[in-house]
TORFI-823111 format. One record per residue (C-alpha): residue in three letters; z, x, y. Coordinates in nm, 3 decimals. Each point is the difference from the previous one (the first is absolute). Layout:
// residues N
R  residuo        Z        X        Y
R      ALA        Z        X        Y
...
This chain:
// residues 424
R  residuo        Z        X        Y
R      ASN   -5.740    4.178    4.513
R      PRO   -0.093   -0.197    0.310
R      ASN   -0.094   -0.268   -0.259
R      TYR    0.337   -0.117   -0.114
R      ARG    0.176   -0.301    0.075
R      ILE    0.349   -0.185   -0.044
R      CYS   -0.021   -0.323   -0.143
R      SER    0.268   -0.274   -0.010
R      GLY   -0.081   -0.157   -0.319
R      VAL   -0.222   -0.027   -0.297
R      GLU   -0.273   -0.194    0.191
R      GLU   -0.023    0.262    0.259
R      VAL   -0.023    0.249   -0.298
R      LEU   -0.269   -0.192   -0.170
R      GLN   -0.213   -0.053    0.317
R      TYR    0.030    0.387    0.074
R      VAL   -0.111    0.092   -0.342
R      GLN   -0.314   -0.236    0.038
R      GLU   -0.074    0.158    0.336
R      TYR    0.007    0.341   -0.132
R      GLN   -0.215   -0.082   -0.310
R      GLU   -0.290   -0.125    0.223
R      LYS    0.026    0.301    0.224
R      ARG    0.054    0.278   -0.267
R      THR   -0.393    0.086    0.034
R      SER    0.050    0.049    0.366
R      LEU    0.265    0.256   -0.012
R      ASP   -0.049    0.372    0.045
R      TYR    0.198    0.060   -0.349
R      ASP   -0.023   -0.176   -0.345
R      ILE    0.281   -0.226   -0.071
R      ASP    0.071   -0.176   -0.349
R      GLY    0.271   -0.238    0.120
R      ILE    0.314   -0.037    0.209
R      VAL    0.326    0.133   -0.018
R      ILE    0.315   -0.242    0.094
R      LYS    0.334    0.109    0.046
R      VAL    0.309   -0.138    0.123
R      ASN    0.095    0.063    0.370
R      ASP    0.347    0.092   -0.044
R      LEU    0.105    0.347   -0.084
R      ASN    0.369   -0.153   -0.077
R      VAL   -0.095   -0.199   -0.320
R      TYR   -0.182    0.278   -0.162
R      ASP    0.246    0.085   -0.233
R      ASP    0.140   -0.314   -0.107
R      LEU   -0.368   -0.080   -0.076
R      GLY   -0.016    0.285   -0.220
R      TYR   -0.283    0.220   -0.178
R      THR   -0.163   -0.009   -0.321
R      ALA   -0.098    0.315   -0.205
R      LYS   -0.295    0.024    0.219
R      THR   -0.038   -0.200    0.299
R      PRO    0.274   -0.161    0.259
R      LYS    0.064   -0.357   -0.023
R      TRP   -0.009   -0.061    0.389
R      ALA   -0.373    0.065   -0.011
R      ILE   -0.299   -0.155   -0.168
R      ALA   -0.390    0.103    0.009
R      TYR   -0.221   -0.285    0.021
R      LYS   -0.339    0.123   -0.185
R      PHE   -0.330   -0.172    0.155
R      PRO   -0.213   -0.156   -0.284
R      PRO   -0.252    0.309   -0.102
R      GLU   -0.356   -0.012    0.135
R      GLU   -0.220   -0.074   -0.278
R      VAL   -0.375    0.091   -0.030
R      ILE   -0.280   -0.039   -0.239
R      THR   -0.174    0.272   -0.123
R      LYS   -0.193    0.051   -0.328
R      LEU    0.141    0.172   -0.356
R      LYS   -0.239    0.255   -0.107
R      ASP    0.166    0.124   -0.279
R      ILE    0.331    0.045   -0.219
R      ILE    0.113    0.330   -0.102
R      PHE    0.292    0.106   -0.178
R      THR    0.295    0.270    0.095
R      VAL    0.275    0.144   -0.214
R      GLY    0.350    0.071    0.137
R      ARG    0.271    0.241   -0.098
R      THR    0.133   -0.258   -0.275
R      GLY   -0.336   -0.077   -0.153
R      LYS   -0.027   -0.349    0.178
R      ILE   -0.358   -0.062    0.045
R      THR   -0.090   -0.199    0.329
R      PRO   -0.327   -0.184    0.086
R      ASN   -0.112    0.077    0.349
R      ALA   -0.249   -0.197    0.205
R      LEU   -0.271    0.215    0.201
R      LEU   -0.112   -0.185    0.291
R      GLU   -0.252   -0.021    0.282
R      PRO    0.181    0.176    0.283
R      VAL    0.167   -0.248    0.226
R      ARG    0.250    0.052    0.290
R      VAL    0.339   -0.194   -0.088
R      ALA    0.284    0.041    0.231
R      GLY   -0.094    0.296    0.201
R      SER   -0.152    0.209   -0.273
R      LEU   -0.294    0.027   -0.242
R      VAL    0.060   -0.115   -0.351
R      GLN   -0.237    0.101   -0.295
R      ARG    0.232   -0.073   -0.292
R      ALA    0.292   -0.240   -0.111
R      THR    0.196    0.012   -0.321
R      LEU   -0.031   -0.285   -0.241
R      HIS    0.336    0.066   -0.186
R      ASN   -0.102   -0.093   -0.356
R      GLU   -0.221   -0.193   -0.234
R      ASP    0.187   -0.324    0.071
R      PHE    0.005    0.016    0.348
R      VAL   -0.382    0.031    0.000
R      ARG   -0.088   -0.288   -0.228
R      GLU    0.269   -0.241    0.172
R      LYS   -0.197    0.060    0.310
R      GLY   -0.326   -0.047   -0.182
R      ILE   -0.122    0.322    0.172
R      MET   -0.361    0.146   -0.099
R      ILE   -0.158    0.281    0.104
R      GLY   -0.256   -0.069    0.279
R      ASP    0.222   -0.281    0.117
R      TYR    0.082   -0.056    0.364
R      VAL    0.345    0.027    0.027
R      VAL    0.283   -0.085    0.246
R      ILE    0.191    0.331    0.091
R      ARG    0.322    0.064    0.230
R      LYS    0.283    0.273    0.028
R      ALA    0.311   -0.117   -0.178
R      GLY    0.259    0.073    0.276
R      ASP   -0.278    0.101    0.223
R      VAL   -0.011    0.327   -0.228
R      ILE   -0.127   -0.025   -0.345
R      PRO   -0.349   -0.156   -0.058
R      GLU   -0.010   -0.261   -0.243
R      VAL   -0.229   -0.260   -0.141
R      VAL    0.100   -0.333    0.078
R      LYS   -0.298   -0.225   -0.166
R      ALA   -0.331   -0.003   -0.122
R      LEU   -0.271   -0.214    0.180
R      PRO   -0.180   -0.151   -0.299
R      ASN   -0.217   -0.223    0.215
R      ARG   -0.176    0.288    0.141
R      ARG   -0.145    0.111   -0.342
R      ASN   -0.345    0.040   -0.085
R      GLY    0.014    0.071   -0.335
R      SER   -0.032    0.403    0.013
R      GLU    0.368    0.015   -0.030
R      LYS    0.143    0.158   -0.337
R      ALA    0.333   -0.111   -0.186
R      PHE    0.305    0.254    0.010
R      GLU    0.075    0.216   -0.318
R      MET    0.317    0.159   -0.049
R      ALA   -0.041    0.352   -0.105
R      GLU    0.080    0.075   -0.350
R      PHE    0.023    0.360    0.037
R      CYS    0.156    0.268    0.258
R      PRO   -0.248    0.072    0.269
R      ILE    0.091    0.354   -0.006
R      CYS    0.093    0.105   -0.369
R      ALA   -0.166   -0.249   -0.189
R      SER    0.302   -0.103   -0.206
R      ARG    0.053   -0.405   -0.111
R      LEU    0.195   -0.178    0.252
R      GLN    0.280   -0.212   -0.107
R      ARG    0.173   -0.314    0.149
R      LYS    0.367   -0.035   -0.045
R      GLU    0.133   -0.353   -0.097
R      SER    0.244   -0.029    0.275
R      GLU   -0.235    0.125    0.272
R      ALA   -0.341   -0.106    0.156
R      ALA   -0.115    0.385    0.034
R      HIS   -0.210    0.219   -0.249
R      TYR    0.117    0.342   -0.023
R      CYS   -0.148    0.329   -0.119
R      LEU    0.247    0.152   -0.237
R      ASN   -0.167    0.357   -0.069
R      ASP    0.261    0.236    0.145
R      ASN   -0.299    0.249    0.062
R      CYS   -0.193   -0.224    0.217
R      ASP   -0.096    0.213    0.279
R      LYS    0.054   -0.284    0.298
R      ARG    0.344   -0.073   -0.134
R      ASN    0.069    0.393    0.005
R      ILE   -0.096    0.015    0.358
R      GLU    0.165   -0.323    0.102
R      LYS    0.344    0.148   -0.150
R      LEU   -0.049    0.320    0.185
R      ILE   -0.058   -0.170    0.316
R      HIS    0.292   -0.233   -0.040
R      PHE    0.209    0.317   -0.094
R      CYS   -0.067    0.171    0.327
R      SER   -0.040   -0.286    0.229
R      LYS    0.264   -0.004    0.286
R      PRO    0.254   -0.284   -0.146
R      ALA    0.019    0.250   -0.325
R      MET    0.006    0.351    0.011
R      ASN   -0.176    0.030    0.343
R      ILE   -0.222    0.276   -0.067
R      GLU   -0.193    0.074    0.338
R      GLY   -0.349    0.107   -0.030
R      LEU   -0.067   -0.166   -0.333
R      GLY   -0.167   -0.301    0.093
R      GLU   -0.211   -0.246   -0.205
R      LYS   -0.349    0.205    0.059
R      ILE    0.156    0.340   -0.043
R      ILE    0.171   -0.086   -0.347
R      GLU   -0.311   -0.140   -0.134
R      GLU   -0.198    0.297    0.104
R      PHE    0.252    0.221   -0.157
R      TYR    0.005   -0.213   -0.302
R      ASN   -0.364    0.013   -0.028
R      ILE   -0.013    0.367    0.014
R      GLY    0.253    0.011   -0.266
R      VAL    0.303    0.170    0.179
R      LEU    0.211   -0.303    0.024
R      LYS   -0.034   -0.227   -0.284
R      SER    0.377   -0.116   -0.066
R      LEU    0.328    0.075    0.147
R      TYR    0.033    0.308   -0.229
R      ASP   -0.261    0.138    0.254
R      LEU    0.172   -0.098    0.315
R      TYR    0.252    0.228   -0.030
R      ASN   -0.200    0.270   -0.140
R      LEU   -0.280   -0.032    0.286
R      GLU    0.088    0.322    0.143
R      THR   -0.200    0.188   -0.290
R      HIS   -0.323   -0.164    0.119
R      LYS    0.051    0.097    0.372
R      GLN   -0.292    0.203    0.031
R      GLU   -0.226   -0.256   -0.192
R      ILE    0.087   -0.230    0.247
R      MET   -0.064    0.215    0.278
R      ASP   -0.361    0.030   -0.116
R      LEU   -0.038   -0.358    0.064
R      GLU   -0.158   -0.108    0.319
R      GLY    0.264   -0.104    0.269
R      PHE    0.281    0.192   -0.179
R      GLY    0.126    0.317    0.177
R      LEU    0.300    0.219   -0.039
R      LYS    0.209   -0.251    0.230
R      SER   -0.096   -0.322   -0.160
R      ILE    0.083    0.102   -0.364
R      THR    0.316    0.182    0.125
R      ASN    0.136   -0.303    0.174
R      ILE   -0.074   -0.247   -0.303
R      LEU    0.211    0.282   -0.223
R      THR    0.257    0.014    0.238
R      SER    0.019   -0.389   -0.006
R      ILE    0.010   -0.020   -0.383
R      GLU    0.267    0.261   -0.017
R      LYS    0.200   -0.201    0.283
R      SER   -0.034   -0.336   -0.222
R      LYS    0.223    0.169   -0.272
R      GLU    0.293   -0.068    0.235
R      GLN   -0.060   -0.388    0.018
R      SER    0.300   -0.236   -0.106
R      LEU   -0.018   -0.157   -0.316
R      GLU   -0.096   -0.321    0.098
R      ARG   -0.323    0.131    0.138
R      LEU   -0.111    0.161   -0.322
R      ILE    0.095   -0.320   -0.228
R      PHE   -0.255   -0.174    0.234
R      ALA   -0.249    0.253   -0.049
R      LEU    0.023   -0.024   -0.334
R      GLY   -0.207   -0.325   -0.004
R      ILE    0.241   -0.184   -0.251
R      LYS   -0.094   -0.346   -0.010
R      GLU    0.156   -0.282    0.184
R      VAL    0.195    0.261    0.187
R      GLY   -0.044    0.025    0.362
R      GLU    0.156    0.188    0.291
R      LYS    0.298   -0.226    0.025
R      GLY    0.052   -0.029   -0.380
R      ALA   -0.015    0.400   -0.004
R      LYS    0.267    0.049    0.276
R      ILE    0.227   -0.249   -0.182
R      LEU   -0.050    0.216   -0.329
R      ALA    0.073    0.327    0.175
R      LYS    0.293   -0.113    0.186
R      ARG    0.141   -0.161   -0.344
R      PHE   -0.075    0.291   -0.216
R      GLN   -0.008    0.315    0.237
R      LYS   -0.197    0.197   -0.249
R      MET   -0.324   -0.026   -0.181
R      GLU    0.169    0.072   -0.347
R      LYS    0.254   -0.282    0.041
R      LEU   -0.284   -0.247    0.096
R      ALA   -0.217    0.127   -0.323
R      ALA    0.305   -0.047   -0.227
R      ALA    0.089   -0.345    0.147
R      SER   -0.007   -0.305   -0.226
R      GLU   -0.160   -0.313    0.026
R      GLU    0.361   -0.168    0.030
R      GLU    0.104    0.241    0.308
R      LEU   -0.342   -0.060    0.176
R      LEU    0.016   -0.384   -0.029
R      LYS    0.360    0.014    0.167
R      ILE   -0.155    0.160    0.325
R      LYS   -0.072   -0.242    0.283
R      ASP   -0.367   -0.041    0.046
R      ILE   -0.089    0.151   -0.326
R      GLY   -0.170   -0.273   -0.207
R      PRO   -0.077   -0.005   -0.358
R      VAL   -0.374    0.090    0.057
R      ALA    0.085    0.318    0.222
R      THR    0.280    0.083   -0.264
R      LYS   -0.257   -0.039   -0.305
R      ALA   -0.246    0.210    0.205
R      LEU    0.267    0.303    0.074
R      ARG    0.108   -0.017   -0.389
R      THR   -0.381    0.055   -0.081
R      PHE   -0.073    0.265    0.256
R      PHE    0.288    0.233   -0.120
R      SER   -0.025   -0.089   -0.351
R      SER   -0.331    0.170    0.006
R      GLU   -0.026    0.339   -0.151
R      ASP   -0.290    0.107    0.250
R      ASN    0.193   -0.107    0.289
R      GLN    0.306    0.192   -0.106
R      LYS   -0.217    0.318   -0.037
R      LEU   -0.113   -0.076    0.362
R      LEU    0.365   -0.058    0.134
R      ALA    0.092    0.351   -0.158
R      TYR   -0.289    0.148    0.129
R      LEU    0.062   -0.087    0.357
R      ALA    0.374    0.101   -0.031
R      SER   -0.127    0.346   -0.115
R      LYS   -0.206   -0.024    0.320
R      GLY    0.316   -0.026    0.192
R      LEU   -0.024   -0.375    0.128
R      ASN    0.330   -0.123    0.094
R      PHE    0.094   -0.278   -0.240
R      THR    0.326   -0.097    0.199
R      TYR    0.058   -0.307    0.290
R      LYS    0.031    0.142    0.316
R      SER    0.208   -0.203    0.233
R      SER    0.257    0.049    0.280
R      VAL    0.302    0.049   -0.259
R      GLU   -0.051    0.190   -0.341
R      THR    0.097   -0.284   -0.250
R      VAL    0.038   -0.380   -0.002
R      ASP    0.388   -0.064   -0.046
R      ILE    0.007   -0.246   -0.293
R      SER    0.387   -0.023   -0.018
R      HIS    0.006   -0.120    0.370
R      PRO    0.090   -0.405    0.056
R      PHE   -0.365   -0.015    0.193
R      TYR   -0.187    0.123   -0.272
R      GLY   -0.307   -0.202   -0.046
R      LYS    0.140   -0.311    0.176
R      THR   -0.178   -0.213    0.280
R      PHE    0.059    0.040    0.382
R      VAL   -0.034   -0.187    0.305
R      LEU    0.054    0.200    0.306
R      THR    0.076   -0.214    0.328
R      GLY    0.105    0.086    0.366
R      THR    0.019    0.323    0.155
R      LEU    0.171    0.311   -0.146
R      SER    0.140    0.261    0.231
R      SER    0.018    0.317   -0.222
R      LEU   -0.341   -0.027   -0.139
R      LYS   -0.328   -0.202    0.018
R      ARG   -0.081   -0.289   -0.221
R      SER   -0.296    0.162   -0.138
R      GLU    0.204    0.318   -0.067
R      ALA    0.242   -0.227   -0.177
R      GLN   -0.241   -0.139   -0.223
R      GLN   -0.171    0.325   -0.051
R      LEU    0.357    0.129   -0.139
R      LEU    0.048   -0.301   -0.213
R      GLU   -0.326    0.025   -0.175
R      ASP    0.003    0.359   -0.050
R      ARG    0.349    0.069   -0.067
R      TYR    0.071   -0.315   -0.210
R      ALA   -0.326   -0.146   -0.101
R      GLY    0.115   -0.306    0.218
R      HIS   -0.248   -0.266    0.064
R      CYS    0.019   -0.120    0.356
R      SER   -0.109   -0.350    0.082
R      SER   -0.098   -0.175    0.348
R      SER    0.176   -0.331   -0.104
R      VAL    0.355   -0.104   -0.157
R      SER    0.007   -0.202   -0.335
R      ILE    0.197   -0.039   -0.300
R      LYS   -0.134    0.328   -0.150
R      THR    0.107    0.210    0.307
R      ASP    0.298    0.212   -0.101
R      TYR    0.108    0.144    0.341
R      VAL   -0.066   -0.071    0.356
R      ILE    0.070    0.248    0.258
R      ALA    0.072   -0.146    0.309
R      GLY   -0.012    0.217    0.345
R      SER    0.082   -0.138    0.349
R      GLU   -0.142   -0.317    0.105
R      ALA   -0.095   -0.102   -0.330
R      GLY   -0.177   -0.343   -0.034
R      SER   -0.102   -0.252   -0.242
R      LYS    0.006    0.218   -0.288
R      LEU    0.356    0.068    0.046
R      GLU    0.036   -0.375   -0.002
R      LYS   -0.167   -0.060   -0.321
R      ALA    0.148    0.318   -0.171
R      GLN    0.347   -0.206    0.067
R      LYS   -0.113   -0.348   -0.104
R      LEU   -0.156    0.171   -0.371
R      GLY    0.323    0.222   -0.028
R      VAL   -0.229    0.306    0.007
R      LYS    0.226    0.327    0.042
R      ILE   -0.013    0.113    0.352
R      LEU    0.073    0.337    0.122
R      ASN    0.071    0.071    0.384
R      GLU   -0.114    0.350    0.137
R      ALA    0.309    0.179   -0.070
R      GLU    0.039   -0.115   -0.362
R      PHE   -0.364    0.070   -0.094
R      LEU    0.046    0.365    0.168
R      ALA    0.315    0.045   -0.191
R      LEU   -0.164   -0.065   -0.320
R      ILE   -0.306    0.280    0.041
R      LYS    0.226    0.244    0.169
R      PRO    0.102    0.173   -0.297
R      ASP   -0.359    0.086   -0.033
R      ASP   -0.037    0.113    0.340
R      GLU    0.262    0.256   -0.029
R      SER   -0.085    0.146   -0.359
């Protein structure tokens, strides 16, 4: 990018940020901030990484653009867990490069704390320049025609009475047969991070649901029986339905962590699903895991543990899992190795890799430690670190490990410990 600049100090960085905050609207492309990087490749390793981002770079986000528009109405939507979300319907207004007509209001407490009324003029912006949000109402612009907000008492789809849990701000529809909840569950199950069933997007799932061919997961893996019925729909020919059925069949081979995530177990996201799949390897072992076993797992807390035990204790869920198994879905974790070696000294330990390894990339070593030994790789050394694996030109991390008395392995020692597994 021709607009980059090398700065020699914080003051110059701040001046550059201010300059481009003022110039951003005149650029040929949209920007929401500035990325600031250390201009020395040699120190990147010593600075390290978090789980998702490098420590040698940081993004400075510009304050989001705020605009005023009118809140015309508040409607309620239903998620797959039954959570009810109030949403603001807005007079269309352009914000950060796109037209915004709707924004989430999160829950009843949010609306009341903001003092929002239907008919108010409100200030909106995009959180992170992406998600529209209501910042505040403008009560000084009221004319007396505004209406007070009333939280829904009944589900807008199935009319079941809503319930608010003591520990949460959200209201929930608890009807397991609520159409909207069922549609959202199907959408989640088929989504890319879950079973990745191509061709079954939100609109198609809703259409199939409405004509009765896809009401639940029991129907999904039996969709072949409705092939002609689907082909009779406008826009669906032999090729499109064949592609969908092929993708459904292919989804049966997905690794265990995708299926765990797809099931929509409350409090279990993508990361948690992978941790559980690595730890238990098979769905049957996870389903039988006790509360004590689950609580011992790093990053699986008491809330997720309770949700897991509730899910697997449910007779309906047990029947669903038996059905999915009967349809040939894979219930086993697929990794670069067949099993986690729980007898190995590396099992479940925390590692820091530093320096350059000659026999394999650090990313490969990290993957091996995580997959084969259920290890946890960190970017910084602490008293909780079990091993530091030091390649050539190891820097400050090695020094810190020595000061803290952390076990240090050079590359040869590391390879010797994993070699028996490689030869088997």
